[in-house]
C-alpha positions as CSV (number, residue, x, y, z in Angstrom):
1,M,96.2,89.5,103.0
2,R,96.3,89.7,106.7
3,T,98.2,86.4,106.8
4,R,100.7,87.6,104.3
5,V,101.3,90.8,106.1
6,R,101.7,89.0,109.5
7,R,104.2,86.6,107.9
8,A,106.2,89.5,106.4
9,R,106.3,91.3,109.7
10,R,107.3,88.0,111.5
11,D,110.2,87.8,109.0
12,G,111.3,91.3,110.0
13,A,109.8,93.3,107.2
14,K,108.3,96.8,107.7
15,V,104.9,97.0,106.1
16,V,103.7,100.1,104.3
17,F,100.1,100.7,103.3
18,T,98.6,103.3,101.0
19,N,95.4,103.6,99.1
20,G,93.7,105.4,96.3
21,C,91.7,105.2,93.1
22,F,94.7,105.0,90.7
23,D,92.3,105.3,87.8
24,L,94.7,106.3,84.9
25,L,98.2,105.5,86.0
26,H,100.6,108.3,85.4
27,P,104.2,109.3,86.4
28,G,102.9,110.9,89.5
29,H,101.4,107.6,90.7
30,V,104.5,105.7,89.8
31,R,106.8,108.1,91.7
32,Y,104.4,108.3,94.7
33,L,104.3,104.5,95.0
34,A,108.1,104.2,94.7
35,A,108.4,106.8,97.5
36,A,105.9,104.9,99.6
37,R,107.8,101.6,99.1
38,D,111.0,103.4,100.2
39,R,109.4,103.9,103.6
40,G,109.5,100.1,104.3
41,D,110.0,96.6,102.9
42,V,106.6,95.6,101.7
43,L,104.0,97.9,100.0
44,V,100.3,97.0,100.2
45,V,98.1,99.2,98.0
46,G,94.4,99.4,98.8
47,V,92.4,100.3,95.6
48,N,89.0,101.8,95.7
49,S,86.3,99.6,94.1
50,D,84.5,100.9,91.1
51,R,81.5,101.7,93.2
52,S,83.5,103.7,95.7
53,V,85.3,105.6,92.9
54,R,81.9,106.6,91.5
55,T,80.9,107.8,94.9
56,L,84.1,109.8,95.3
57,K,84.7,111.1,91.8
58,G,81.2,111.1,90.2
59,P,79.6,109.7,87.1
60,G,82.0,108.7,84.4
61,R,84.6,107.4,86.8
62,P,86.4,105.2,87.1
63,V,87.7,105.1,83.5
64,Q,89.3,101.7,84.1
65,S,87.6,98.8,86.0
66,E,88.9,97.8,89.5
67,A,90.3,94.6,88.0
68,A,92.3,96.6,85.4
69,R,93.5,99.1,88.0
70,A,94.6,96.3,90.3
71,E,96.4,94.4,87.5
72,V,98.4,97.5,86.4
73,L,99.4,98.3,90.0
74,A,100.4,94.8,90.8
75,A,102.8,94.8,87.8
76,L,104.8,97.7,89.3
77,A,108.1,96.8,90.9
78,A,107.3,99.0,94.0
79,V,104.0,97.2,94.7
80,D,104.0,93.9,96.6
81,H,100.3,93.4,97.2
82,V,97.0,95.0,95.9
83,V,93.7,94.8,97.7
84,V,90.4,96.2,96.3
85,F,88.1,97.6,99.0
86,D,84.5,98.7,98.7
87,A,84.1,100.9,101.8
88,P,84.0,104.7,101.7
89,T,87.4,104.7,103.5
90,P,90.2,102.2,104.0
91,I,89.9,102.2,107.8
92,D,88.7,98.6,108.1
93,L,91.6,97.5,105.9
94,I,94.1,99.5,107.9
95,L,92.8,98.0,111.2
96,A,93.0,94.5,109.8
97,L,96.5,94.9,108.4
98,E,98.1,97.1,111.1
99,P,100.8,98.6,108.8
100,D,104.0,100.0,110.3
101,V,103.7,103.0,108.0
102,L,100.6,104.6,106.5
103,A,101.5,106.6,103.4
104,K,99.4,109.3,101.8
105,G,99.9,112.2,99.4
106,A,101.0,115.5,101.0
107,D,97.9,117.0,99.5
108,W,96.1,115.4,102.5
109,A,96.3,117.5,105.7
110,A,97.9,115.4,108.5
111,D,94.7,115.6,110.6
112,E,92.5,114.4,107.7
113,I,94.4,111.1,106.9
114,V,92.1,108.2,107.6
115,G,93.7,105.7,110.0
116,A,96.6,108.0,111.1
117,D,95.6,108.0,114.7
118,E,95.1,104.2,114.7
119,V,98.5,103.5,113.0
120,R,100.2,105.8,115.6
121,S,98.4,104.0,118.4
122,W,100.3,100.8,117.7
123,G,103.6,102.5,117.2
124,G,103.5,103.0,113.5
125,R,104.1,106.3,111.7
126,V,102.4,108.3,109.0
127,A,104.4,109.5,105.9
128,R,103.0,112.4,103.8
129,I,104.6,112.0,100.4
130,P,105.0,115.0,98.1
131,L,103.1,114.9,94.9
132,V,104.5,115.5,91.4
133,P,103.2,118.9,90.3
134,G,100.7,118.8,87.4
135,Q,100.1,115.1,87.6
136,S,96.6,113.9,88.3
137,T,94.0,111.7,86.6
138,T,91.4,114.5,86.8
139,R,93.8,116.9,85.1
140,L,94.5,114.3,82.4
141,L,90.8,113.9,81.7
142,E,90.2,117.6,81.6
143,R,92.8,118.2,78.9
144,S,91.7,118.3,75.3
145,P,93.2,116.0,72.6
146,T,95.0,119.0,71.2
147,D,96.6,119.7,74.6
148,A,97.8,116.1,74.8
149,R,99.4,116.2,71.3
150,Q,101.3,119.4,72.3
151,R,103.1,117.7,75.2
């Protein structure tokens, strides 16, 4: 991935990086990824491994395997590359790829975004992207089947 990102940058592309679990893909994810892609020319998505999702979200998660989540993300027009990472945070991936833009949801406070200081240190920027209200995997899983039929 590092070679691909360097090649894209050498060709004049601005590289955007974002990360997340992306367990059950929903319209909020799709809009978020499109907005992240709009911040540059190439979008790299770091996907938490199954083990790291369990650590972050608890037992019963992820609903979909890391391979399934990566496949679905890679099929989206906004996404150029997908990388699965197993660490608690994507900092090693961010340091390896040195993106021009680090995108995170606006639900993250600016001072809590992992890698923000590092990206700024090499002249990159951090983009906090507004989320779609009411859209989250956790919320989808909490809804009863009756709630889902009513929508």
